[in-house]
Structure formats: C-alpha cells, structure tokens
C-alpha positions as CSV (number, residue, x, y, z in Angstrom):
1,M,0.0,0.1,0.0
2,R,1.2,3.5,-0.8
3,L,-0.3,6.7,0.6
4,L,0.4,9.7,-1.6
5,Q,0.0,13.3,-0.6
6,G,-1.6,15.8,-3.0
7,R,-3.2,19.1,-3.1
8,R,-6.8,20.0,-4.2
9,T,-6.6,20.9,-7.7
10,L,-9.0,22.4,-10.2
11,L,-10.1,20.8,-13.5
12,A,-7.3,20.8,-16.1
13,A,-8.9,20.7,-19.6
14,A,-8.2,22.0,-23.2
15,R,-8.6,25.6,-24.0
16,P,-12.1,26.8,-23.3
17,H,-13.1,28.4,-26.6
18,V,-16.8,29.3,-26.9
19,T,-18.5,30.0,-30.2
20,T,-20.6,33.2,-29.7
21,Q,-21.2,36.4,-31.6
22,P,-17.9,38.4,-32.4
23,C,-16.5,40.3,-29.7
24,T,-16.1,44.1,-30.6
25,F,-14.7,45.5,-27.3
26,A,-11.5,47.1,-27.6
27,G,-9.1,47.4,-24.6
28,P,-9.8,46.5,-20.9
29,A,-13.4,46.5,-19.9
30,A,-14.6,48.8,-17.2
31,D,-16.8,46.0,-15.8
32,L,-18.3,42.8,-16.8
33,G,-21.7,44.4,-17.8
34,S,-20.0,46.6,-20.4
35,F,-18.0,43.8,-21.7
36,R,-21.0,41.5,-22.2
37,R,-23.0,44.4,-23.8
38,A,-20.3,44.5,-26.5
39,G,-21.1,41.0,-27.3
40,C,-18.2,39.4,-25.5
41,D,-17.6,36.8,-22.9
42,N,-14.4,36.0,-21.0
43,F,-13.4,33.5,-23.4
44,T,-13.7,34.9,-26.9
45,S,-11.3,37.7,-26.7
46,D,-7.8,37.9,-25.2
47,R,-8.0,41.8,-25.2
48,W,-9.7,41.9,-22.0
49,Q,-8.0,39.3,-19.9
50,P,-4.7,38.2,-21.7
51,L,-3.5,36.3,-18.6
52,R,-6.6,34.1,-18.3
53,P,-5.4,30.3,-18.3
54,A,-5.5,29.0,-21.9
55,Y,-5.8,25.2,-20.9
56,H,-8.1,25.4,-18.1
57,L,-11.8,25.9,-17.8
58,T,-12.6,29.0,-16.1
59,V,-15.8,30.7,-15.1
60,P,-17.0,34.0,-16.7
61,Y,-17.4,35.6,-13.2
62,G,-17.6,34.3,-9.7
63,W,-16.2,31.3,-7.7
64,M,-15.5,27.8,-8.9
65,N,-14.0,24.6,-7.3
66,D,-14.6,20.9,-7.4
67,P,-15.1,19.5,-10.9
68,H,-17.4,16.4,-11.0
69,G,-20.2,14.5,-12.8
70,M,-18.1,14.2,-16.0
71,F,-19.4,11.6,-18.7
72,E,-19.5,11.2,-22.4
73,L,-22.7,10.5,-24.2
74,N,-23.4,10.3,-28.0
75,G,-19.9,11.8,-28.9
76,T,-20.4,14.9,-26.4
77,T,-18.4,15.2,-23.2
78,H,-20.2,16.9,-20.3
79,V,-18.3,18.5,-17.5
80,F,-19.8,20.0,-14.4
81,M,-18.1,22.0,-11.5
82,Q,-18.9,24.0,-8.4
83,Y,-19.9,27.5,-9.4
84,N,-21.2,30.6,-7.8
85,P,-22.2,33.2,-10.5
86,K,-23.1,35.7,-7.8
87,A,-19.9,36.6,-6.0
88,I,-16.3,35.8,-5.9
89,K,-16.8,33.6,-2.8
90,W,-18.0,30.2,-2.0
91,G,-21.7,31.1,-1.3
92,A,-24.4,28.7,-2.3
93,P,-22.9,26.9,-5.3
94,F,-24.6,25.9,-8.5
95,W,-23.3,23.3,-10.9
96,A,-21.9,24.9,-14.1
97,H,-22.2,22.8,-17.3
98,V,-19.9,22.8,-20.3
99,V,-19.9,20.6,-23.2
100,S,-17.4,19.6,-26.0
101,T,-17.3,17.3,-28.9
102,D,-13.4,17.4,-29.3
103,L,-12.1,18.4,-25.8
104,A,-10.7,21.6,-27.4
105,H,-13.7,23.8,-28.1
106,W,-16.2,24.1,-25.2
107,T,-19.6,25.5,-25.1
108,W,-21.0,26.9,-21.9
109,L,-24.6,26.0,-21.1
110,P,-27.0,27.3,-18.4
111,P,-26.2,25.8,-15.1
112,A,-27.4,22.5,-14.7
113,L,-28.4,22.7,-11.1
114,L,-29.4,25.6,-8.8
115,P,-29.9,25.8,-5.1
116,D,-33.5,26.4,-5.6
117,T,-35.4,24.0,-3.3
118,K,-36.1,23.7,0.3
119,Y,-33.5,20.8,0.7
120,D,-30.6,22.4,-1.1
121,F,-31.1,26.2,-0.9
122,N,-27.8,26.4,0.8
123,G,-25.9,24.9,-2.1
124,V,-25.7,22.1,-4.7
125,W,-22.6,20.5,-3.3
126,S,-20.2,18.0,-4.9
127,G,-21.2,14.8,-6.5
128,A,-21.0,12.6,-9.6
129,A,-22.8,11.2,-12.6
130,T,-24.0,7.8,-13.3
131,V,-25.0,6.5,-16.8
132,P,-26.5,3.0,-16.5
133,E,-26.1,0.7,-19.4
134,E,-29.6,-0.3,-19.2
135,T,-31.1,3.0,-19.8
136,G,-28.4,5.2,-21.2
137,I,-30.1,8.0,-19.2
138,P,-27.5,10.0,-17.0
139,T,-28.3,10.7,-13.3
140,L,-26.6,13.4,-11.4
141,T,-26.1,12.7,-7.7
142,Y,-25.0,15.5,-5.4
143,T,-25.3,16.6,-1.8
144,A,-28.1,18.9,-1.0
145,A,-27.3,21.3,1.8
146,S,-29.7,23.5,3.8
147,T,-30.0,25.1,7.2
148,E,-33.4,23.4,7.8
149,V,-32.1,21.9,11.1
150,P,-29.8,24.6,12.5
151,E,-29.2,23.2,16.1
152,Q,-25.8,21.6,15.4
153,G,-24.4,24.8,13.8
154,N,-23.8,23.3,10.4
155,F,-25.6,22.5,7.1
156,Y,-27.9,19.6,7.0
157,Q,-26.8,17.4,4.4
158,R,-28.5,14.8,2.3
159,Q,-28.1,13.1,-1.1
160,A,-30.3,14.3,-4.1
161,M,-30.3,13.6,-7.8
162,A,-31.3,15.1,-11.2
163,V,-32.1,13.8,-14.5
164,P,-32.3,15.3,-18.1
165,A,-35.6,17.1,-18.7
166,D,-35.3,16.2,-22.5
167,M,-33.2,13.2,-23.7
168,S,-33.8,14.3,-27.2
169,D,-31.5,17.4,-26.7
170,P,-28.2,16.6,-27.6
171,L,-26.6,19.0,-25.2
172,L,-28.9,18.1,-22.2
173,K,-29.2,21.8,-21.3
174,S,-32.0,21.3,-18.9
175,W,-32.1,19.0,-15.8
176,K,-34.9,18.3,-13.4
177,K,-35.1,17.1,-9.9
178,P,-37.6,14.4,-9.2
179,D,-40.1,14.7,-6.5
180,T,-38.3,11.8,-4.5
181,N,-35.5,13.9,-3.5
182,P,-33.7,13.8,-1.4
183,F,-33.1,10.0,-2.2
184,L,-30.8,9.4,0.8
185,T,-31.2,10.9,4.2
186,Q,-30.3,8.0,6.5
187,V,-26.6,8.1,7.5
188,A,-24.2,5.5,8.5
189,P,-24.4,4.1,12.1
190,G,-22.7,6.7,14.4
191,G,-22.9,9.2,11.7
192,T,-24.6,12.6,11.4
193,N,-26.4,14.5,8.6
194,F,-24.1,17.4,9.4
195,Q,-21.0,15.6,8.1
196,F,-22.4,13.4,5.1
197,R,-21.4,14.5,1.6
198,D,-20.0,14.0,-1.8
199,P,-21.4,10.8,-3.4
200,T,-19.4,9.0,-6.0
201,E,-20.9,7.6,-9.1
202,G,-23.2,4.5,-8.8
203,R,-21.6,2.4,-11.5
204,H,-17.9,2.7,-11.2
205,A,-14.9,1.5,-9.1
206,V,-16.9,0.9,-5.9
207,W,-19.4,-1.2,-7.7
208,L,-16.7,-3.0,-9.7
209,A,-15.1,-4.0,-6.5
210,L,-18.3,-5.0,-4.8
211,T,-19.6,-7.0,-7.7
212,S,-16.2,-8.9,-8.3
213,P,-16.5,-12.6,-7.9
214,R,-13.4,-12.2,-5.6
215,N,-15.7,-10.6,-3.1
216,P,-16.9,-13.3,-0.6
217,E,-20.5,-11.7,-0.7
218,P,-20.5,-10.1,-4.2
219,L,-23.1,-7.4,-5.0
220,P,-25.5,-8.2,-7.8
221,K,-24.3,-6.6,-11.0
222,S,-27.7,-5.0,-11.5
223,H,-27.4,-3.0,-8.4
224,F,-25.8,0.3,-7.7
225,A,-23.2,1.3,-5.1
226,L,-22.2,4.8,-3.8
227,A,-19.2,5.8,-1.5
228,I,-20.0,9.0,0.5
229,G,-17.8,10.9,2.8
230,T,-18.9,10.4,6.4
231,Q,-17.9,10.9,10.1
232,Q,-18.8,7.9,12.2
233,N,-18.3,8.1,15.9
234,C,-16.2,11.3,15.0
235,L,-14.0,9.2,12.7
236,G,-13.4,10.3,9.1
237,G,-14.4,7.6,6.5
238,A,-16.0,6.6,3.3
239,G,-19.4,4.9,3.8
240,I,-20.8,2.5,1.3
241,F,-24.4,2.5,0.3
242,T,-26.1,0.2,-2.2
243,A,-29.6,-0.1,-3.9
244,P,-31.3,-2.1,-6.6
245,T,-32.0,1.0,-8.6
246,M,-30.6,4.7,-8.6
247,A,-34.0,5.7,-7.1
248,G,-33.4,3.3,-4.2
249,P,-34.2,2.1,-1.7
250,W,-30.7,2.8,-0.5
251,S,-29.1,1.0,2.4
252,Y,-25.8,1.3,4.4
253,A,-23.4,-1.6,3.6
254,G,-20.2,-0.9,5.5
255,N,-17.1,1.2,5.4
256,L,-15.0,1.5,2.3
257,F,-12.1,2.9,4.4
258,N,-11.9,5.0,7.6
259,Q,-9.5,6.8,9.8
260,L,-8.7,3.9,12.0
261,D,-7.4,2.0,8.9
262,V,-4.4,4.5,8.8
263,E,-4.5,5.9,12.3
264,P,-5.5,3.3,14.8
265,E,-3.8,5.2,17.6
266,V,-6.6,7.9,17.5
267,D,-9.2,5.6,18.8
268,G,-10.8,6.9,21.9
269,Q,-9.3,10.4,21.3
270,C,-11.9,11.8,18.9
271,R,-13.5,14.8,20.4
272,A,-14.3,18.4,19.5
273,S,-11.2,20.4,19.5
274,R,-12.9,23.8,19.7
275,T,-14.4,25.3,22.6
276,V,-16.3,28.6,23.0
277,G,-13.5,30.0,25.4
278,N,-10.7,29.1,23.0
279,S,-9.8,32.1,20.9
280,S,-8.5,30.1,18.2
281,W,-11.7,28.1,17.7
282,P,-14.8,30.3,18.3
283,G,-18.2,28.7,18.6
284,P,-19.2,25.1,18.8
285,A,-17.8,22.3,16.5
286,Y,-19.6,21.8,13.3
287,G,-21.9,18.8,13.5
288,G,-22.4,18.7,17.4
289,P,-19.7,16.6,19.3
290,C,-17.5,15.9,16.4
291,D,-15.1,18.5,14.8
292,Q,-14.9,18.7,11.2
293,F,-11.3,20.2,11.4
294,G,-10.4,18.1,14.5
295,A,-6.9,17.8,15.8
296,Y,-7.3,14.0,16.1
297,C,-10.4,13.0,14.0
298,R,-11.6,14.8,11.0
299,M,-14.3,14.6,8.4
300,W,-13.4,13.1,5.1
301,E,-14.9,14.6,2.1
302,V,-14.7,14.4,-1.7
303,V,-14.1,10.8,-1.4
304,D,-13.5,8.9,-4.7
305,M,-12.2,5.6,-6.1
306,A,-10.8,4.4,-9.5
307,E,-9.7,1.2,-10.9
308,L,-6.2,1.7,-12.3
309,A,-5.8,-1.8,-13.6
310,P,-7.8,-5.0,-13.1
311,G,-7.9,-5.5,-9.3
312,L,-5.8,-2.5,-8.7
313,F,-7.8,0.3,-7.0
314,M,-7.1,3.8,-5.8
315,L,-8.9,5.4,-3.0
316,K,-8.9,9.1,-2.5
317,W,-10.2,11.4,0.2
318,D,-9.8,15.0,1.4
319,D,-9.4,16.0,5.0
320,Q,-8.8,19.4,6.9
321,S,-7.3,20.4,10.0
322,H,-6.2,23.8,11.6
323,F,-3.7,21.8,13.7
324,R,-1.1,21.2,10.8
325,G,0.8,23.5,8.4
326,L,-1.3,22.5,5.5
327,F,-5.0,23.1,6.3
328,S,-6.4,20.9,3.5
329,L,-4.7,17.7,2.0
330,E,-5.8,15.0,-0.2
331,W,-4.7,11.5,0.2
332,Y,-4.4,8.5,-2.0
333,V,-4.3,4.9,-1.1
334,L,-3.3,2.1,-3.6
335,G,-4.5,-1.5,-2.9
336,N,-6.2,-4.5,-4.5
337,G,-9.8,-5.5,-3.9
338,P,-12.0,-6.7,-2.8
339,W,-11.4,-6.0,1.0
340,D,-13.0,-6.3,4.4
341,F,-15.1,-3.5,5.4
342,S,-13.8,-1.4,8.2
343,A,-15.2,-1.6,11.7
344,V,-18.6,0.2,12.1
345,S,-18.0,0.5,15.8
346,P,-14.3,1.3,16.5
347,P,-12.5,-0.7,19.1
348,T,-12.2,0.7,22.5
349,S,-8.4,1.3,22.7
350,P,-5.4,1.8,20.3
351,A,-4.1,-1.6,21.2
352,A,-7.4,-3.3,20.3
353,A,-7.5,-1.2,17.0
354,A,-4.2,-2.3,16.0
355,A,-5.0,-6.0,16.9
356,E,-8.1,-5.8,14.9
357,R,-6.3,-4.3,11.9
358,V,-3.8,-7.3,11.9
359,K,-6.6,-9.7,12.3
360,R,-8.7,-8.4,9.5
361,T,-5.8,-7.9,7.0
362,S,-3.4,-10.7,7.7
363,S,-3.5,-13.1,4.6
364,G,-0.8,-15.6,5.9
365,N,1.1,-14.9,2.8
366,P,3.9,-12.4,3.3
367,S,4.2,-11.9,-0.4
368,A,0.5,-11.2,-1.0
369,P,-0.4,-7.7,-2.4
370,P,-1.8,-5.2,0.1
371,V,-5.5,-4.9,0.4
372,F,-7.5,-1.9,1.6
373,G,-7.6,-1.5,5.4
374,Q,-3.9,-2.1,6.0
375,Q,-2.4,0.5,8.1
376,Y,0.1,2.9,6.6
377,S,2.4,3.9,9.4
378,G,3.8,7.0,7.6
379,Y,0.4,8.8,7.6
380,P,1.6,12.2,8.7
381,N,-0.8,13.3,11.5
382,T,0.0,15.8,14.1
383,S,1.5,14.1,17.0
384,T,-0.3,13.9,20.4
385,A,2.4,16.0,22.0
386,T,2.0,18.7,19.4
387,V,-1.8,18.7,19.7
388,A,-1.6,18.8,23.5
389,A,0.8,21.8,23.2
390,A,-1.5,23.5,20.7
391,E,-4.5,22.9,23.1
392,A,-2.4,24.2,26.1
393,V,-1.8,27.4,24.2
394,G,-5.4,27.8,23.3
395,A,-6.5,27.2,27.0
396,A,-3.9,29.6,28.1
397,A,-5.2,32.1,25.7
398,A,-8.8,31.6,26.7
399,A,-7.8,31.9,30.5
400,S,-5.9,35.0,29.8
401,G,-8.8,36.4,27.9
402,T,-11.2,35.5,30.7
403,A,-9.0,37.1,33.4
404,A,-8.7,40.2,31.3
405,A,-12.3,40.4,30.8
406,A,-12.9,40.0,34.5
407,N,-10.2,42.6,35.3
408,A,-11.9,45.1,32.9
409,A,-15.4,44.4,34.4
410,G,-14.0,44.9,37.9
411,Q,-12.5,48.2,37.0
412,Q,-15.6,49.4,35.5
413,Q,-17.6,48.5,38.5
414,Q,-15.0,50.2,40.7
415,Q,-15.3,53.4,38.5
416,Q,-18.9,53.3,38.8
417,Q,-18.9,53.0,42.6
418,Q,-16.5,55.8,42.8
419,G,-18.8,57.9,40.6
420,I,-21.6,57.4,42.9
421,C,-19.6,58.3,45.9
C-alpha cells in the first residue's frame, strides 16, 4: 500500500473556446456588464483578460471549485463544476455545465443545477454522474445542503439527484430534480447529517469491486453502489451505500475505508477540539460533538475511487485540520480489492484497534499484495504531544482572555462605585 500526498486541484482541460457572436470590445473593460453588452464573454477575446489560463476551464465571473459529474454520451463530453455566479466567494454553489465534442472547443450552457429547493437552498454541493447501461439516461447525484435543522451549527446534508428534462436534446441543457428527492437521508451508524456528503458515481470503481467474484459476498451486478464521505463516531471515513436502482431504496453496506485504517492510535481520542472559550476556535464544533477540522479525528470529504488496472484500485479522500501546516490535504491509497469493510463500531483502545487491523488484513502470505484496510504507518498526522501543546496554548489564551475580561469588568464596577460616591 502507498499513501500519496496531494493538493486539491481544479479541472485541467483543453482551451475553453466558446462560439458566440464576435467580440467588438477594444481594450480593458470597465466592468463585466459593459464587456457583455459589447457581445463578448471572457473566453472569446484575449484583449480583456490576456492572462486568463489557456488550457483550463474558468468561469466568466464568480467562484469555482470541485469538478465532478463528467461523462461522455453520444459523442459529447459533459463537464460540471462547483460555481457561484453571484460573487467571488463560496456562497451557495450551483453546478456549471460545459460540453465539448473534441475536448478543445467548449460550449458553456446554463447551470445544470441551482440551489432552488427547500432541501438544497444552501448549495448544490459536490457529487457525480452515473450513466447505467440499461437505460443510457445519465443521473447526477449530489449533496443537498440546507439550514433546515440549525441546531448543530452546520448545514444539514442529504443526497439528491437530477435527470435530463429532455433526452432528445443532444446537449442536455435542462435538468430536473425528481419529487423523490432527497433520495438518501439515512446516515451510516454513528454518523450525522451534518457531516455526510459528496457521493461517488453508482456504477464505477466501488461497484466494480463490490460485484467482483473475488468478493466473498458479491453485490448483484444489476445493483448500484455509492461511496459517501462520512464521520462515524467522530472518525472520518467513506461509507458504502447500495441499492437495486438509482431511485433506491438505498441501504448502508459498510465502510470502504476509515480513519482507524490509517491511524488506529487515534481511537478513543476523538472529540471536538474547539471550545467557546478558545480564541483560536470560536463557537461550537460543526456537527455537534465531532469537529470537522479536529486535531485527532476529521471529516473525510470528496471521497473517490478508481480502478487503475484489473484488481488495482485507488481510493482518495480529502481532510482538513487547523492543527497542521497545510489546512487541506488530499490522500491517495493504492490497493487490491475486494477488501474487508472497516469496523462500524471502533475498538475501545489503540491496542485493540491495532490488533483488529492485523486480524482483518493478515493473509498468511507475506508476499501477497496489500489490500484496503492495511495501516500505513507513515500517515503524517499531528502528534499527540504537538496537539496537546496547541490545546494548552489555546487554553492559556482563553484563560488570559477570561482574566482580562474579569479585570476590565472589575475596574468598570469600581469606577461606577467611585462615581456614585
């Protein structure tokens, strides 16, 4: 097994060249509106933004990040990405939609998905696209975020889908959300809807591994399988959900991988690192008792999996922590499948976790290739001593702030008393 460190990257693609009416604007534009009124967009003229990347997809205005939902159908490649056309900040993202027939000339279409329903008004988050061979109808799956349940201080997250409104349209310009949305609300055991996001495609690497005859209990090939980022018992992981159809019903099938697989020493240490009194971590932890950016245990998001060669799979996840130099990191694990699911209920001690890992991954053949679930000892997490020091600094800062506030309050009271006298 190898664990590779990466950074979150944006979609690299061929030059985004859009065929629209001729651009007649000369020189730098005073603002986006005047540029558009001249019949231009950001891709048809190098006179306005000569330093715009030539081989990357970039949005005309606003915020963009995670590319997802890419598929090819009838000779047309569809690409979607997170997009906020309203401001240069994250906001409540849409799904931008671009298409190409040669991967060199791109056509921008209206956004495929908008945050326009009760269950996703805070954002159409990351997801994927599934094109079943049986129907050939693409299905977009995404995380629907809303603040319908604000008690835990984070977005309530469920999985939703969309299908083309008109399959006769070669560009699939319009997408509709079925009335059955959200199609998956139930989280994994020990999980929370405040950390439950980014579904993979339903017929790809996860499905290939689960339906493999090498799996002791193979999934029927007619079924579908998703991996979704979770936080179970405060442990980051990739939960597996399966269903006989994309519409459901979906059920939890186990963990593809989780934090104990690479860091068994954190068992029993998962807790919210932020406290109200700690100046470095204002407010409660997202999602209740578990911290999304924890010092020990963190949410895994944007999980993905790919088959690199027959029987060789790559698992990827992203985690975030304010207790290390690089806040956001992507991790990649290479291994062969199928594998044993990770423990749904973590062992009660680091020693028990390590023993369980040895028990579940030992094949009796030292030359056997690695399987998912083997511990990678080099996973660079912040050490316990470093975290303890960081927490001590935070506690000291909080205590100092409390003392200063008390002192200021005492002086104010004393001044008031003197004024009365």
